[in-house]
C-alpha positions in Angstrom: -28.1 -5.9 -14.4 -26.2 -3.5 -16.6 -22.5 -3.9 -17.2 -20.4 -0.7 -17.0 -16.8 0.1 -17.6 -14.9 2.3 -15.1 -11.9 4.2 -16.5 -10.4 5.0 -13.1 -11.0 4.1 -9.5 -8.7 5.0 -6.6 -8.8 3.7 -3.0 -5.9 4.8 -0.8 -2.7 4.3 -2.7 -4.1 1.7 -5.2 -5.5 2.6 -8.6 -7.6 0.4 -10.9 -8.1 1.3 -14.5 -10.5 0.2 -17.3 -12.5 -2.6 -15.5 -16.0 -3.9 -15.9 -18.5 -4.2 -13.2 -22.3 -4.7 -12.7 -24.4 -1.6 -12.0 -26.3 -2.1 -8.7 -27.7 1.4 -7.9 -27.6 4.9 -9.2 -27.2 7.9 -6.9 -27.2 11.6 -7.8 -23.4 11.8 -8.3 -22.2 8.2 -7.9 -23.1 4.6 -8.7 -22.8 1.4 -6.6 -21.1 -1.4 -8.5 -20.9 -5.1 -7.9 -17.2 -6.2 -8.5 -17.7 -9.9 -7.7 -17.2 -11.0 -11.3 -14.5 -8.4 -12.1 -11.0 -9.7 -12.9 -9.4 -6.4 -12.0 -9.7 -7.0 -8.2 -8.1 -9.8 -6.3 -10.1 -12.2 -4.1 -8.8 -10.5 -1.0 -9.7 -7.0 -2.4 -13.2 -8.2 -3.2 -13.6 -9.5 0.3 -12.3 -6.2 1.8 -14.8 -4.3 -0.3 -17.6 -6.8 0.3 -17.9 -7.2 -3.5 -19.3 -3.6 -3.7 -17.8 -0.3 -4.5 -19.2 3.2 -4.9 -17.8 5.1 -7.8 -18.1 8.9 -8.5 -19.7 9.7 -11.8 -16.6 11.9 -12.3 -14.6 8.7 -12.6 -15.9 8.3 -16.1 -18.1 5.3 -15.6 -19.9 4.2 -18.8 -22.4 1.6 -19.6 -21.5 -0.9 -22.3 -23.6 1.1 -24.8 -21.4 4.1 -24.2 -23.9 6.1 -22.2 -22.7 7.7 -19.0 -23.9 5.9 -15.8 
């Protein structure tokens, strides 16, 4: 899997910045990410999200090589 860096992710009133996650699937305007290994999310948050989040490409998601997702 490809590791990506997400600059900004908002869910409700919480905001996560500059975290890494594994790319699972690409969509036209979004990507599905596996956050199970990410240190930015707590264990409870990972369970609530089922270890997966969908991030808009407008959230400035970048692969480790610097290319946009």
